[in-house]
N, C-alpha and C positions, 0 to 999 in steps of 0.2 A: 479408565482414561488413558490417553496416549502418553508415552514417555519417550523422551529423546535422550539417548545415552551416549552420544558421541563425546569424545574427550574434549575438555575445554581447551581453548586456544591459549598459547603463551602470551604473556604481555599483561600490561595493566588494564583494568577495566572491571566489569561486573564479576562477582564471584560465580563459580560454576553453578549452574542451576538446571533443574529438569522441569518439565511441564507438570509433573506430579507435585513438585514443590511449589510451583507457581499457583496451582489449583488448591493447595492445602487449606487456605482460609475458607473455601466454600465446600470442602469435601464432606463435612458433616451434613450440610444442607442437601447436597446431591444424594448422599446415601439415604437421608430421611425421605427425600422425594421418591427414590427407588422403592423404599419400604412401603410408603403409602400407595404407590402405584401397584405394587404386588398385592397388598391387601384389597385394593379396589378391584383387581383382577379376580381374586378369590371371591370377593363379594358379588362379582358380576355373574357368577354361576348359581348362586343361592336362590335367586328369584325362580329358577326352574323348579326347585323342590317345592317352593310355596305354590307355584302355578299348578303342579301336579296335585297338591293337597286341595287346592281350590276346585279343580276339575272333579276330584273325587266327591267333594261336598256337593257340587252342583248336580252330580249324577246320583246323589242320595246315598253315597257310601260313607258319609260322616255327618255328625250333628252340626247344629248351628254354631256352637262355640268354636268348633274346628274351622268352620268357614270364616269366622271373624279373625281367628288367629292367622289363617292363610292369607286373607286380604291385607291385614296389618303387616304381616311378615313380608309379603310381596312388595308392598309400597316402601316399607322401611329398607329392605335390602337394596332396592333400586336406588333410593335416595342416598343411602350410606355409600354404596359402591361408587356412584357418580361423584359424590362429595370427596371421597378419598382420592379418586383419580384426578379430579380438577385441582385439589389442594396440592397433590404431589407435583403436577406440572407447573402450578403457580410458584411453588418453592424453587423448583429447578430453574425456572426462567428468572426469578429474582436473583438466584445465585449466579446465573450467567451474566446478568446486568452488573452485579457487583464485581465479578471477576473481570469483565470487559473494562470497567472503569479503572480497576487496579492495574491491569495490563497496560492500558494506554498511558497511565501516569508513569509506570516504570519505563515504558518505551520513550516517553518524552524526556525523563531523567537520563536515560541511556543516550538518547540523541544529543542532549546537551553535553554529554561527556565525550562523544565521539569526535574524531578529527573532522574538520570541515572537508578535508581531502576525501573522506569516505563518501560524502554526499555527492561530490562532483563525479567520482568514479562510478558510484552505484546508479545514479540517475534518479529522477523524481518518481519514475514508475515503481522501482523496487521499494523506495521509502513509503510510498502510498500503499503498496501491497502489504507490507509488514504491519504498518500502523493501523490501516483501515480494513483492507480486505481480509487479511489473515485473522484478525480479531473477530471479525464477523463470522468467518467459517468455523471458528472454535465453538460457536454457539451450538453446533450439533453435538459436540462432545459433552458439554456441560448441561444444556437444557434438555437434550433428548436421549443421549446414549443410555444412561442408567434407567430412566423411567420407561423408555420404549422397550429396552431389553427385558426389564422386569415384567412389563405388561405382555410382551410378545412371547415370553417363556411360561409365565405363571398361568395366564388365562388358558392356553391350550392344555397344559398339564392338569390344571384343576378340572377342566371339562372332561378330559379322558378319565381321570380318577373317578369323577362323579358318575360317568356313564358305566364304568366297570362296576362301581358299587351298586348301581341300579340293576344292571344286567350285563355280565361279562361279554355276552354275545353281541349286544348292540355297541359295546365298547370296541370290539374287534372290527365291526363293520365301519365304525366312524374313523378308524385308522387307515382305511383303504385310500382316501384322497391324499392323506399325508404321505403314504408309502409311494404312491404314483408321482407326487410332486418331487420327492427326494430322488426318485429314479430319473427324473427329467433334468436334474441339476447339471450333470456333466455336459448335456447338450447346450444348456444356457450359458455355462461358464467356460466354454471352449476357448482357449487362448485368451482368457480375460485380461491377464496382466500385460501381455504383449500388445493386445489391441488397445488397451487403455493408455499405455505409454505412447503408441502411435497416434492415438486421438489427441492427447495432450500436445504432442509435438506439432501436429497439423493445426491445432487450434491456436497455438502460440505463433506459428508462422502466419496464419490468417490474421490474427490480431495485429501483428507487426505490419502486415501489408495494408490493413485498413488505416492504421495511423499514418503510414507513409502516404497513402492515397489522399487522405483528408488534408494532411499538411501541404501536399503539393497540388491541391485542386486548383489554386489560382493560376500557377504557370501552365498547368495542363490545359485549362480552358483558354487562357490568354494566347498561348502559343500554338493552340490547335493541335496538340499531340495526344488527343484523347485515346487513340488506339494504343499508342506505346505507353502512355501515362498510366493506364490501368492494367497493363499486361501482367505485372506481378500480382496485383490483387486478383485478377481473374484466374491466374494459374493457381494461386493459393486456395481460392474458393473452390475450384474444380478438384484440387487434390484433397481438400477437406471433405467435400461431398463424396468423392470416390472412396476414400478411406472409411468414412462413416457408413456409407451404403454397404460396403463389403463386410464391415463388422456386423451390421444389423442383419444382413442376409445370412451370415454364418450362424447367427443365434436365433433366427426367426422361429424355427421349429421348436427349439428348446424353450424360448420365451412363450410361445403360444401354448405349448403343453403345460408349462408352469402356471400361466394365467388361468387356463381351463381347470387344472386340478386343484388350484387354491381358491377358485371362485366359490362364493357362498352357494350359488345355485347348484353347482356340481355336488358339493358336500351334502346339501339338503336332499337332492334327488337320490344319491347313493344311500344315505341313511334312511330316508323315507321308504325306499324300495326294500332295503334290508329289514327294517322294522316291520313293514307290512308282511313280509314272508314269515317273520317270527310270529306275528299275530295270527297268521293263517295256521301256523303250526301249533297254536295254543297259547302263545304268550299274552301277557296283559296288554290290552290295546293302549293303555296309557304310555307304553314304551315309545309310541310315535311322537309324543310331545317332547321329551328330552332329546330324542334322536334328531328332530328337526331344529330345535332351538340351540343345541350345543354343538352340533356337527360343524357349523361354519366357523366356530372358534378355534378349531384344531389345525387345519391346514392353511387357512387364510393368512395368519400372521407371518407365515414363512415367506410369502412373496413380498410383504411389506418390509421384512427384515432384509431381503435381498436388495430392495430398492434403496435401503439406507446405506448399503455398502459403499456406494460411490461417494455419498456425502461424508461418511465417516473417514474414507480414505483421504479426501480433500482436507477434512478437519485435522487429521493426524499430520498431514503434510504442513498445514498452516501452523500447528502447534510446534512442530520441529523448526519451522522458519522463525517463529517468535523466539524460541529458545536460542537459536543460533545468533539472532540479533542481540539478545541480552547478554550473550557470552562474548561479544566482540570486545576487544581491548579498547579502552578509552584513551584519550589524548593524555600523555604524561603531564604532570603538573609543572614541570620545568624547574629550573634552579631559582628559588626566590631571592638569592643574593646576586643574580646576574644583573649588571647595570651597564648597558651600552654607553660608550663614550662618543657622543656626537650622533649625527643622523645620516652619516654616509652609508651606502648600501653596496655590498659586494655579492655577486653571483659567481660561484666558483665551479666550473665544469658541470653545470646543471643538466640533467637528463630527465625526461619525462615521457611516458608512453601511456596512452589511453587504452583501456582494456579492449575496446572495439575498433582500434585503428592502428595506424603506423606510429612510429616514434614522432612525438610532437616537438620535443627539444632534444638536441644531440650535442652535449658538451659545450653549452653556452657559458661563457665567462664574460662578465660585464661589471664595471665599477661606476656607481652613481656618486659623484662627489657631493659632499654636503652643501646644500643651498643652491644646487644647480638643476637645470632641466635636462632630462634625457628622454628623447622621443624614440619609440619603437615603430618602425615601418616595415613593410614587406607585403608580398602578394597575399591574397586571401588563403588561409590555411597554413601560413608560414610559422605559426606558433606565437604570435604577438600577445593575444589575450591569455594564452596559457602561461607565458612568462610573467605577465602582469599579475596573474592570479597566484603565482608562487611567492611573490614578495610578501603579501599579507597572510600567507599560509592558507588560502582557500584551496590550494593544492600543495602537496608536498612532493619534492623531487624524488625520483627513484634513485638517482645518484647525484652526488655533488652537494654543495652547501650554499645557504644564503645567510649572510651576516648583516646585521644592523649595528653600527657603532662597534664593530669588531666582535660581536656576540652572535653565535649561531641562533637563528630564529627558533629552532627546535628546543633550545635551552631556555628560552624565555617563557615565563608563565603567560597564559593567554591574556590576562588583564594587563600585564606590562607591555606585551606586544601591541595590543590595540590602543594603548595610550600613545604609542609611537607611530603607528601606521593607520592612516585613513584611506578609504577608497571610494571612488564614484565610478560606476560602470555604465555601460550603454543603456541597459534596461533597469531603471530604478524600481525598487520594490518597497511598497508601503504597506504597513499592517493596517488591519481594520481597527484602528485606534483614532483618537483625536489628532488633529494636526499638531498640537503641542507635544503629545506623547511620541508621535513619529519623529519629530525633530530631536527630542532629547532621549532617544533610545540609547545613545552611547553615553549620555550623562544624565541619568535619572534624577540626580540631585540639583540639576541646573534650575535656577530661579526664572521667573517670568521675564525679567529684564534681559537675561542672557539669551533666552529663547527668541525674544523679539529682535535683539541685536543680530543674532545669527540669521534670522529671516530677512531682516533689512539688507544685510550684506549679500544674501543670496537673491536679492531682487524679487522676493515673493511676499513680503509683508503686506503690501497694498492689496494683493489678490486675496490673501487670507482674510483680511478685514471685510471683504465683500462676500465671504461665505456665510451661510445661514446663521452660524453661531461662532463665527470668527475662529479663534484657536481651539475652541471646544468642538468644532465640527468633526464628525466621524467620517474619515476618508472611506469612500466606497459605499456609504449608506446615505449620508446627508448631502454629499457632494461628489461629483465626478470631475477629476482633474485631468487636464490634457497631459500629453507626454512631457512637454516642456515644463509644465508646472510641477509635475511629479519629480522631474530631474532637479528643479530648483529646491524642492523640499529636501531631497537627498543631499544636495550641496550644503544646505543650511545645517543638516545633521553633521556633515563632515567639518564645517566651520566650527560648530560647537565642540567637536572633539578636540580641535586645536592640536592635532598630531604633527610632529615635525617632518614625517615622511608621508607623501601623498601619491596614490596611484590613480590615474584617470584612464579609463578605457573609452576614449572618444565620447565624451559626455554629451556632445551635441548631435550625434549621429541620427537619433530618432526624435529630435526636437522639431516642433512645427516652426515655420519661418518667423512667426510673430514672437516666439520665445527665444530664438537663437541668440539675438543680441543681448537679451537679459541674462542668458546663461553665460555668455562670454564675459560679461561684466562681473557676474557672480564668481566665475572661475578665476578671474584676475584677482579678486579679493582673497579667494581661497588659497591660491598658490603663492602668494607673496611671502618670501623668506623661507620657503620649504624646499626639501629635497623632493623633486617631482619626477615621476616616471609616467609618461603619457603614451598611450597607444594612439597612433594617428592614422586616419584614413584620408583626411583632408590635408594634404601636404603643406598648403600655404600657412596653416596655423602653427607649424612647428619649424619654420625656416630659420627662426632666430634662436633655436635651442642650442645650449652649449655643446650638446652631444646628440647625434642621431645614430641609432643602432639599426642596421638593416638585417632582417631575418629572411632566410630562404630555406624552405624545407626543413625547418627546425634548427638550422645552423646560423651562426652569426657570420653573415657574408661580408660586411664591411661596417665601419663606423668612423665618425668624424663630424665636422660641422657641415652645414649646408653647402658652403662654398667649396670645402675640401672634397666632398663627395661628388659635386658636379665636375670638378677638375679631373677626378679619377675616371669619369665616364663609365661607371659600372652600373650595377642594378638600380641604385638610387637615381642616377642620372636618367636612365631609361624610364623609370617610374615618374620622375618629375616632368619629363617631356610629354608622356602620355597624359598625365594629370592636367598639364597646362592646355593641351588640345581639348580634353574633355570639358575643362572649365570654360574655355572660350565658347564651346558649343552649348554650355548650360547643362551639361550632363555629367556632373561630378559624381563618381561612385561613392556610395555610402555603405558598403558591405561591412559585416563583422565576421570574425572567424574565431576558431578556438585558440 
């Protein structure tokens, strides 16, 4: 089994671990599966001996008792061999299922320990790869590596040994296809490592281009830019095709020779011709039987083992990825004695940079006075949502500090932080749970009356009662909610949290018109008496805010009240004029940004 031996990272988190240690609970089962497969491979050549005895009996060279023994032995050896092989693979697959379950449970535990910041930086693709795709690829290591290797080595070895025992000359003849196959390996494996790396790079680029093309299919079709819209996809597809074609062309001869030399037909022809020559020279004609039956066992598995190489390489890479994930440092527990005084929020010289882009925030300092409303505005991509995500620690700043009640948020235990900070973002996320459980995610101990009261305040109670099973209705299975209804459920969740600091990232941006008024009433209930940070795209909704902070290219461009900013005639004033024109035309922008 693969082992990843890189040094553990510094910091708190899971203890250093190797894949060998992860697989320890099933190692005994895997080794047993390998042993059974090896025994099954040995048993697979025994029917040839009994078949020879049976032919001798049929030719009158043995008595009736020997014939019975040959028949019974032939049937029994076939049954036992198959039973051992099937049992071995069954055990290895059960071991794989058990390990996959344990790995996913450990990954979920690790995911719950990691900082939320990691998920935002890593992206959903990497998380899905580690928890789903990588565990599936490890299947080759656990379910197939040991049994397939045992079968692929023992069966050819047992066949060669038996042929040499029967007649050393037929044994040498049977080795001819294997020798030719080994001689063709360099042609087949030419530049394999380099080509494989190039192939993976081209495949990754193609996958990225496919995702980009699919996500952008609507504007590509609507704005009739199909030629330019799919340019990158076409270029990536052509590059992938060219690279793969060159790889295949460079190995075509080697692969063809390998397939020919390891084919059962070639082995049978070579052995049959060799055995026939020996028979002509005076050897026992029965030599033809083991020569034909066993020769295909010798070189054939070599090609199958070569085909496994790619799967095993991917499986080892997946195992290393899983180990890296489990070694990642978790979020520190924080200081259990830390107690913020009040609900004011301070952002001190905050900087943040996404791994795949420019600096999102550059030295932003901002103070949110307790019980006041601060609005974040700015052009798309100016860093509004990034800044909003930093307050509840969905992201952690690369530089600078965020304090709530005078205490650094990184010093607060997670439970304490989320008792003090609630958030409602543009795209609500509901779990496949009942409506009741979705509302009380933040307070599992909330009783029915508290859940209903939160739903009433969020203007969603009456809609819930119309669902098939009311508050017991499973979201996404028994009922499909509109965007506005989902948002009101997330607002009910935030109301139930009753946190003194609230972050809103334009909670009505994706609401349907029928729901917007209800959401605004729900937000009015939610924001009463709290320190509020709101990301605003609809400027008329924040004109009365005590403070408006204007971001531009990740920097704090200006701040003040609505009237003060209009008097300065800066970026906010220009945005306000553009917004008013768009609003008069009925074309109010509703974009979001990072």
